[in-house]
C-alpha distance (Angstrom), angle and dihedral (degrees) to the residues before:
residue distance angle dihedral
M1 . . .
P2 3.87 . .
P3 3.80 117.4 .
A4 3.78 115.0 -91.3
E5 3.79 117.8 -106.4
K6 3.81 112.4 -101.6
A7 3.78 121.7 -118.3
A8 3.80 115.9 -100.9
G9 3.82 93.2 -108.0
A10 3.81 96.3 44.2
L11 3.78 122.0 117.6
R12 3.79 115.0 -106.6
T13 3.78 127.3 -147.5
I14 3.78 120.3 -128.4
G15 3.81 88.9 -108.3
E16 3.79 93.1 53.8
L17 3.78 93.0 47.4
A18 3.81 93.7 44.6
Q19 3.80 90.0 52.1
E20 3.80 91.7 46.9
I21 3.82 94.2 55.0
G22 3.80 94.9 34.9
R23 3.80 96.7 -119.4
P24 3.81 129.3 119.5
Q25 3.80 119.1 -102.8
H26 3.80 93.0 -112.9
I27 3.81 89.3 63.4
L28 3.81 90.4 57.6
R29 3.80 90.3 48.7
Y30 3.82 88.6 50.0
W31 3.82 91.1 50.3
E32 3.82 88.6 54.3
T33 3.83 87.6 61.3
R34 3.81 92.8 48.7
F35 3.81 101.6 40.7
P36 3.81 114.7 50.9
Q37 3.81 89.1 -169.1
L38 3.81 89.0 67.5
R39 3.80 106.5 80.6
P40 3.81 113.9 149.2
L41 3.78 119.5 -169.1
T42 3.79 112.8 -94.8
R43 3.77 123.2 -150.7
A44 3.78 136.1 178.8
G45 3.77 113.0 -31.7
N46 3.82 90.2 19.3
R47 3.82 91.3 -77.1
R48 3.77 109.0 170.5
Y49 3.78 123.2 -137.4
Y50 3.77 117.7 -170.9
R51 3.81 118.1 -147.0
P52 3.83 119.4 -144.8
E53 3.83 91.0 -97.2
D54 3.84 89.7 51.2
V55 3.81 90.2 49.7
A56 3.81 90.4 51.0
L57 3.81 90.7 49.6
V58 3.82 92.7 48.8
R59 3.80 90.5 49.7
R60 3.80 90.0 49.7
I61 3.81 93.8 47.6
H62 3.79 89.8 48.2
H63 3.81 91.5 49.2
L64 3.81 92.8 48.6
L65 3.80 92.8 48.1
A66 3.81 100.3 38.7
D67 3.80 103.5 31.2
E68 3.80 106.6 23.0
G69 3.80 97.0 40.9
Y70 3.80 97.4 -123.6
T71 3.79 121.3 155.2
I72 3.81 122.1 -130.6
R73 3.81 88.0 -103.3
G74 3.80 90.9 49.3
V75 3.80 92.5 52.6
Q76 3.82 90.5 46.8
K77 3.80 89.8 53.1
L78 3.81 93.0 46.2
L79 3.81 93.2 50.2
A80 3.82 91.6 46.0
E81 3.81 91.3 51.1
E82 3.80 91.4 49.5
K83 3.79 90.9 50.0
A84 3.81 90.8 50.6
R85 3.82 90.8 52.3
R86 3.80 93.8 52.6
P87 3.80 114.5 88.7
S88 3.76 113.8 -114.1
P89 3.82 117.1 -117.5
K90 3.80 89.3 -112.3
S91 3.80 93.7 54.7
S92 3.81 89.9 46.2
A93 3.80 90.7 52.1
E94 3.80 90.1 48.3
S95 3.80 90.2 49.8
F96 3.80 91.5 51.4
R97 3.80 90.7 48.7
A98 3.79 90.7 51.3
I99 3.81 91.0 49.9
R100 3.80 91.2 47.2
D101 3.80 91.5 49.1
A102 3.80 91.2 49.3
L103 3.81 90.6 50.4
V104 3.81 92.3 48.4
K105 3.81 90.3 49.4
A106 3.84 91.3 48.4
L107 3.82 91.0 50.3
E108 3.80 91.7 48.5
E109 3.81 91.3 49.9
D110 3.80 89.6 47.7
G111 3.80 89.9 55.8
G112 3.80 94.8 -106.6
């Protein structure tokens, strides 16, 4: 009987993910050394378990390298630029506080 398909949110082993993208396991281990964003869970015996966000990142890296023609360095640069563009959680929290304070002030001025 063939193995059952895993649920979308299930952890994947390095073997399962390597087979899915058509690359050997050592390539995934190499990518872990080149992309700090890629950090699968490790368990006893250094077994790697990829979370859904890790799987998505591996698929993206594979697509950029294999289909888009990027180099490792090019993908590193792209991912770093995207990370720099995203607001940090602290700045988001500060933005929400500023919005909240402005709303409180507006309500107070409105007599609320």
